[in-house]
C-alpha positions as CSV (number, residue, x, y, z in Angstrom):
1,L,34.2,69.9,89.8
2,K,34.2,67.6,92.6
3,H,31.2,69.1,94.0
4,R,29.3,69.4,91.1
5,G,29.9,65.6,90.3
6,Q,32.7,65.7,87.7
7,S,36.2,64.2,88.3
8,P,39.4,66.9,88.2
9,D,40.9,64.8,85.9
10,V,38.9,66.1,83.2
11,V,40.8,69.3,83.5
12,D,44.3,67.8,82.7
13,L,42.4,65.7,79.3
14,V,41.5,69.2,78.2
15,L,45.1,70.5,78.7
16,S,46.2,67.4,77.0
17,L,43.2,67.6,73.7
18,N,44.0,71.8,73.8
19,Q,47.5,71.0,73.2
20,K,47.2,68.0,70.7
21,R,44.7,70.4,68.7
22,K,47.5,72.5,68.3
23,T,49.8,70.5,67.4
24,L,48.2,69.4,64.5
25,I,47.2,73.0,63.8
26,F,50.5,74.5,63.6
27,K,52.1,70.5,61.3
28,S,49.5,71.4,58.7
29,E,50.4,75.0,58.5
30,Q,53.6,73.5,57.7
31,K,53.1,71.4,56.1
32,Q,50.9,73.9,54.2
33,S,53.7,76.5,53.2
34,E,56.2,73.8,52.5
35,I,53.2,73.2,49.6
36,K,53.3,76.4,48.8
37,N,57.0,77.0,48.2
38,L,57.6,73.6,46.3
39,S,54.4,75.0,44.1
40,N,56.3,77.7,44.1
41,Q,59.5,75.8,42.8
42,I,57.4,73.5,40.1
43,G,56.7,77.3,38.1
44,K,60.7,78.6,38.7
45,N,61.7,75.0,36.8
46,K,58.8,74.3,34.2
47,N,61.8,73.6,31.8
48,H,63.4,71.1,34.1
49,L,60.5,68.4,34.1
50,E,62.5,65.6,36.3
51,L,63.0,68.0,38.4
52,V,59.3,69.0,38.9
53,S,58.5,65.8,38.7
54,Q,59.7,65.1,42.0
55,Y,58.4,68.3,43.1
56,K,54.6,67.6,42.4
57,D,55.7,63.8,43.5
58,K,56.4,65.9,47.1
59,V,53.9,67.9,47.2
60,E,51.1,65.2,46.5
61,K,52.6,63.3,49.9
62,L,52.5,66.9,52.1
63,K,48.6,66.9,50.6
64,Q,47.8,63.4,51.9
65,D,49.7,63.9,54.9
66,Q,48.1,67.1,55.5
67,I,44.6,65.1,54.6
68,K,45.0,62.6,57.3
69,E,46.3,65.7,59.8
70,I,43.2,67.7,59.4
71,E,41.0,63.9,59.6
72,E,42.6,63.6,63.4
73,L,42.4,67.3,64.1
74,K,38.3,67.0,63.1
75,I,38.4,64.1,65.8
76,V,39.8,65.6,68.4
77,E,37.3,69.0,68.8
78,N,35.1,66.9,68.3
79,E,35.8,65.1,71.7
80,L,37.3,68.2,73.3
81,N,34.4,70.2,72.6
82,E,32.2,67.3,74.5
83,L,34.7,67.3,77.0
84,L,34.1,71.2,77.8
85,L,30.0,70.7,77.3
86,N,30.0,68.5,79.8
87,I,32.2,71.2,81.9
88,P,29.6,72.6,84.1
89,N,30.2,76.2,85.3
90,I,32.1,76.8,88.2
91,L,30.3,79.7,90.7
92,D,32.6,82.4,92.0
């Protein structure tokens, strides 16, 4: 990369951003799974209004957290794509 005008540190940054991207995807998928489980519990406990209300509050908080993580994921993916586009091809 040095011969092509790029700092080798870019590779470390790409790897770091990729790891952060994977972590955010994993957290978002976990939250989606929790939301699904809580939604199932809401359906099963329709007659217990207080319990349903608690579940709905948890679902709403999880959805808000998930939205924040997705927004952060988009930022990380954009940064990663920008870096990857600027890395030159390495010839054999």
